[in-house]
MIROKOL-618336 format. One record per residue (C-alpha): x, y, z. Coordinates in steps of 0.2 Angstrom, whole numbers, plus 5000, padded with zeros to 4 digits. Layout:
REM residues N
XYZ;...
END
This chain:
REM residues 316
581350695593;581650885591;582350995579;583851045591;584450865592;584350835572;585450985571;586750935587;586850755578;587150845562;588450975566;589250815575;589450715558;589750845548;591150905557;591750725564;592050775582;590950805597;591950945605;592251035588;590251035584;590051095604;591151245600;590251255583;588651295591;589151365606;588351225618;589251135633;590050955624;589150865639;587450945637;587650925614;588350715622;586850685632;585450745618;586350625605;586250495618;584450505619;584150525602;584850345600;583650285614;582050345606;582750295591;583350125598;584850125586;586550165588;587150325576;588550375579;590450235581;591550335594;593350315595;594850385598;595050505583;593350555581;591550515581;590950435564;589050385555;588650185557;587650135543;585850195551;586750355558;587350385538;585650345532;584650445549;586050585544;585050615527;583150625531;583950735545;584750865532;583050855522;582150885538;583051035544;582951115526;581151075526;581251175543;582251305538;581151355524;579651365535;580251485543;580951595528;579351575523;578251625540;579451775542;579351845524;577451845526;577451935543;575952065542;576552225538;575752405531;574952545539;573252545549;572152695554;571352675569;569852825575;569452855594;568152995601;569253095617;568352975630;568752835621;570752865617;570952865636;570352715638;571052615623;572652715613;573852675623;573352475625;573252475608;574752545603;575752405615;575052275610;575052295592;577052315594;577052165603;576252065590;576452145576;577952255577;577652255558;576152375557;576152525558;574652615568;573952795562;573052835577;571652995576;570753075590;569153165588;567453155591;566253005585;565553145572;566953165563;567652985565;565952905556;566253025542;568152975539;567652775541;566452825527;567752915516;568952785517;570352905527;570152755543;570152585541;569352565561;568352655574;567452655590;565852745586;564452775595;563052825584;562952685568;562052715554;561352535547;561452605530;563352625526;564352485523;565152455538;565852295548;565052335566;565452245582;564552315599;565952305609;565652415625;564252475633;564652625646;563452685662;563352875661;563653005676;563153165679;564753285681;564953435691;566253535701;565953485718;564553615728;563453575744;562153515744;563353345738;562653235724;561753085729;562852925723;561152885708;560253045699;558653005686;558653085668;557453215675;558553275686;559453365674;558053465669;558453655674;560253625676;561553715664;562453585653;564053575645;563853455627;564453405613;563453485600;562353365590;562653235577;563853195591;563653005596;563453045616;562353195610;561253115600;561052975616;560353095628;559353185614;558553025610;558152985629;557553155634;556253155618;555752965623;555553025642;554653175635;555853295644;556153475635;557453455623;559253475630;559853675628;561653655634;563153765628;563853665615;565853625618;566753505604;568453475614;568253365630;569553465635;568853615635;567153535642;567753435657;568953635661;566953705660;566453585671;567953615685;567653805684;566053785687;565053855672;564153695672;563853505672;563953385659;563453185656;564953095652;565452885654;566952905666;568152845653;567853065653;568953075670;570252945664;571653105659;571153205674;572353205688;571553215705;569853245698;568953185715;569553355724;568653485713;567353385703;565753215709;564853125700;563353035701;562952895689;561052905680;560152755685;559052755670;559152585664;559152635648;560352765648;561952675640;563352715628;563852595615;565552575608;565452495593;566852425583;566552505567;567752445551;567752445533;566752285525;567852125528;568252135508;569152305510;570152275526;572052245524;572752075534;573452195544;572152285548;570852145550;572452085564;572252255572;570252245575;570352085583;572052185593;570852325600;569252205603;570552105614;571052245623;569252315624;569052145635;570552145647;570052315653;568452285656;569052135665;570452185673;569452355681;570252475671;568852525661;567852585676;565952585673;565952485655;565352315654;565752185638;564652175626;564251985620;563451995602;564051965585;564752075572;563552135557;563952195541;563052355536;561952365520;562652425505;562152595504;
END
């Protein structure tokens, strides 16, 4: 039994005519009549008496009519309740430039499709700045690379990215893979200390007892990649750094850094669950779904999903 059949039946009884009910509900009369017949067959009883002057409910039809009206009223109330409780409000999300190039548009598209009344405020900045904004409650969610367990955050390890040495094309060409020790002595262009990627690299260099990096520090991904393209130095970045560079293969070459522990971890960080609005909680789920789908489809190259449960940071 379908709600559509109940609506057809109730309208036929109210108007006393199959033809008028079909016109009123904008359906073909034969289709309406067929649905009523199916309803009577399912109930194994005749609901309508058809005469040359119109259609009248039988005793069974009259009893069914009263209950059908009640069911439809409840169904309409359920629809109104669902519509009135749609998620709404503003959710602020922070991305580092490399992550924004992969996740920004997919997230905006998915949120508009799933929750059209939720408004996104998207911030693109270096990860160190995003962490400060999240801690100051200026963001609801952010993808961060260097998470502080002392902060009261909910942290979900989400994506692990391989890192690559990138430079302007020259001879001899780069091999397919290099080791971190191979970058000693190269002119490097990197973000300044305090940002997630730099912290990862400094820690890796220290662990291998290599000299600390002394790069030119550029806190702008677009400027940094322009400098690499111009031959001013090399950089170490995930492949997502190339996402906004059209035809980068003409000017740049890359080699994967093969040191097994050297990966960049993207963690989905948010305020604690009790501080997030229902809309922010929903967007957090959508963001994780988008990341996994990009990896599954192969669109996020050099990345792998992290299968791990979220953890909440302890109160500071």
